[in-house]
KOLBA-960862 format. One record per residue (C-alpha): x, y, z; residue in one letter. Coordinates in steps of 0.1 Angstrom, whole numbers. Layout:
// residues N
X,Y,Z,A
...
//
This chain:
// residues 325
96,-297,166,M
127,-297,144,R
125,-285,108,L
146,-303,81,S
143,-276,55,I
169,-290,31,N
151,-323,27,K
121,-304,13,T
138,-274,-3,R
123,-282,-37,S
89,-276,-22,L
99,-242,-8,W
114,-232,-41,W
83,-243,-60,A
61,-222,-37,I
83,-191,-42,S
86,-197,-79,S
48,-200,-83,S
42,-167,-64,M
68,-149,-84,I
55,-163,-117,L
19,-153,-109,I
31,-118,-100,G
51,-115,-132,I
21,-126,-153,I
0,-100,-135,S
26,-73,-142,M
27,-82,-179,V
-11,-80,-181,I
-10,-47,-163,S
16,-34,-187,W
-7,-43,-217,Q
-37,-27,-200,N
-43,6,-219,P
-55,23,-187,Q
-23,14,-168,I
6,9,-192,R
29,-1,-163,A
37,-32,-143,P
19,-16,-113,L
-9,9,-114,R
11,42,-108,P
-2,68,-84,G
-3,105,-89,L
32,108,-74,D
48,91,-104,F
28,101,-135,I
16,136,-125,G
-18,151,-130,G
-48,159,-108,T
-66,136,-84,R
-100,145,-71,L
-116,127,-42,Q
-152,134,-34,F
-176,119,-9,E
-213,124,-9,R
-230,143,19,D
-252,117,35,C
-267,142,59,T
-288,155,31,Q
-321,137,28,P
-321,112,-1,G
-286,121,-12,N
-272,86,-6,C
-302,65,-13,D
-288,51,-46,Q
-252,38,-50,P
-228,57,-73,I
-231,45,-109,D
-196,44,-123,I
-210,46,-159,N
-227,78,-150,T
-194,92,-137,V
-177,82,-170,R
-204,99,-191,E
-199,131,-171,V
-161,129,-174,S
-164,124,-212,Q
-187,154,-215,A
-161,175,-197,Q
-134,163,-221,G
-119,140,-195,L
-127,106,-211,G
-93,91,-204,D
-95,97,-167,S
-91,69,-142,S
-123,65,-121,I
-127,45,-89,Q
-156,41,-65,I
-143,44,-29,V
-165,27,-4,G
-202,33,-9,E
-203,70,-13,N
-167,80,-22,G
-153,88,-57,L
-117,91,-69,S
-109,106,-103,I
-73,108,-116,R
-69,129,-148,S
-45,152,-166,K
-37,186,-150,D
-69,205,-144,L
-72,242,-136,D
-97,257,-111,V
-125,262,-136,N
-122,226,-150,Q
-123,212,-115,R
-153,233,-105,T
-172,224,-137,N
-165,187,-132,L
-177,188,-96,Q
-208,207,-105,T
-217,183,-132,A
-212,153,-110,L
-233,169,-82,T
-262,172,-106,Q
-259,135,-116,K
-250,116,-85,I
-257,139,-56,G
-241,167,-35,A
-206,162,-20,F
-194,170,15,D
-170,200,10,P
-151,191,42,Q
-142,156,28,K
-132,167,-7,N
-95,164,-16,Q
-76,177,-46,I
-40,168,-53,D
-19,180,-81,T
16,168,-91,V
36,178,-122,G
50,150,-145,P
85,162,-140,T
83,158,-102,L
67,124,-107,G
96,112,-130,A
121,125,-105,E
105,106,-76,L
106,74,-96,F
142,79,-106,R
153,86,-71,S
134,56,-58,G
152,32,-82,I
186,47,-74,I
179,42,-37,A
170,6,-42,L
202,-1,-63,I
223,17,-37,F
208,-3,-9,A
214,-36,-26,C
249,-27,-35,T
257,-17,0,G
243,-50,13,I
264,-70,-11,I
296,-52,0,I
288,-56,37,Y
278,-92,36,L
309,-101,14,T
331,-84,40,F
312,-99,70,R
308,-134,55,F
318,-145,19,Q
306,-136,-16,L
283,-165,-20,D
265,-157,13,Y
260,-121,0,A
247,-133,-34,L
221,-156,-19,F
210,-130,6,A
204,-106,-24,I
185,-134,-41,A
162,-136,-11,A
158,-98,-12,L
148,-100,-48,F
123,-127,-39,H
107,-104,-13,D
106,-74,-36,V
91,-95,-65,L
64,-110,-43,V
54,-76,-30,T
54,-62,-65,L
34,-91,-78,G
7,-88,-51,V
3,-51,-57,F
1,-56,-94,S
-28,-80,-88,I
-44,-56,-65,F
-40,-29,-91,G
-57,-49,-117,L
-85,-62,-95,V
-90,-35,-69,L
-76,-4,-87,G
-49,0,-60,M
-22,25,-69,E
14,28,-57,V
30,61,-47,D
63,73,-34,S
56,56,0,L
57,23,-18,F
94,29,-26,I
100,36,10,V
82,4,19,A
104,-16,-5,L
136,-2,11,L
122,-10,46,T
114,-46,35,I
150,-50,22,I
164,-39,55,G
141,-62,76,F
147,-92,54,S
185,-90,53,V
185,-86,91,N
168,-120,95,D
191,-135,69,T
222,-122,87,V
211,-138,120,V
208,-172,103,I
241,-167,85,Y
259,-158,117,D
246,-189,134,R
257,-210,104,I
292,-195,107,R
294,-202,144,E
282,-238,139,T
308,-244,112,I
336,-232,136,K
324,-258,161,I
318,-287,137,N
338,-280,105,P
334,-316,93,E
296,-316,96,K
276,-317,63,P
265,-282,53,I
228,-292,50,A
228,-303,86,D
246,-271,97,I
220,-250,79,V
191,-270,94,D
206,-265,129,D
211,-228,124,A
175,-223,112,V
161,-243,141,N
182,-224,166,Q
170,-190,153,T
135,-200,143,L
119,-188,175,G
135,-154,173,R
125,-150,137,S
89,-159,143,I
86,-137,174,N
102,-107,157,T
80,-110,126,T
48,-115,146,L
53,-85,169,T
61,-64,138,T
31,-76,119,L
8,-68,149,L
20,-31,148,S
16,-30,110,L
-19,-45,112,T
-29,-18,136,A
-16,9,113,I
-34,-7,84,F
-67,-8,102,L
-66,25,120,F
-38,46,104,G
-60,62,78,G
-61,61,40,E
-26,76,35,T
-8,49,54,L
-30,19,44,R
-11,9,12,N
22,16,29,F
14,-7,58,S
-1,-33,35,L
32,-34,15,A
52,-39,47,L
29,-67,59,I
33,-85,26,I
71,-78,24,G
79,-87,60,F
60,-120,57,S
79,-128,25,A
111,-117,41,G
107,-141,71,A
99,-169,46,Y
128,-162,23,S
154,-159,51,S
145,-193,64,I
135,-213,33,F
153,-195,4,I
186,-179,14,A
198,-207,36,S
188,-236,13,T
204,-220,-17,L
236,-216,3,L
235,-253,13,A
229,-264,-23,L
257,-242,-37,W
282,-256,-11,R
272,-291,-19,E
274,-287,-56,R
307,-269,-57,T
323,-292,-31,G
335,-260,-14,K
346,-265,22,S
319,-250,44,P
344,-238,69,A
344,-201,76,L
372,-204,102,V
390,-173,113,S
428,-172,113,P
428,-172,151,E
407,-205,151,S
431,-220,125,M
461,-211,147,D
445,-226,178,T
437,-258,158,S
472,-261,146,T
487,-256,180,T
465,-283,196,S
475,-307,168,Q
512,-300,173,D
509,-305,211,S
//
């Protein structure tokens, strides 16, 4: 089956625009939410504070007969002077509380009060994490700088390897992938209480690298096709390049997603959000490389009337020599 992506490029752009718009709306709503005050629900790594994770001990008779009542947990937190804490039920018997910095006595008092109300906790499964606000701000700053540096490096490399318009549309595809991932996690933050941490920044950098790799493969095939058929319409050249690399792109993405799905299912709580971000971003990256970066390039070349040829000086000399002869 041969894809003619440029004939239906308005459809691909409409799909991407809709996904990005929904994500932006979600981020605005999240920003207005008094419990979040950010486009995405920030984790402890970014805002600092203390996170306590408890799980009830179901080996004790009758300890897990009733589900955890989140309103009861809120009442206990308010009684301990922690009314502004973020509370989330994890599974059937788990509890996650994120609050301001707590000392040992405050943590002990809170745990004791919760034990009296909702049941005893398993001490081997309790987790307590504390991060200072200064470190959280530094992590966020470093992550943003890393993203900017990566995008700048990609623009320079692709401009040198291809041309400036190739580089700009590749970056547009990268922004597409990042915005889709941000939008999905913003929705998850609102609906499921999912937080982002420093690993999320690592995931975004990995998504950028994967996406641009797919785009470079397609661009390279476009350049080779132009050298062979310089008079061919750019839309047909792009369609040919996409179809020639489609199998490789699909196989690479699917094998990567299989590994990420295994990590998501069996990698534990720490890697779950990280692997989920990669699954979303890699899927968006494969889509944008095929349907966004290449079609934008074709439209730009058609509108500007710019010659599609990316012929090297050696090819031009060879062409001139053959004409003279």
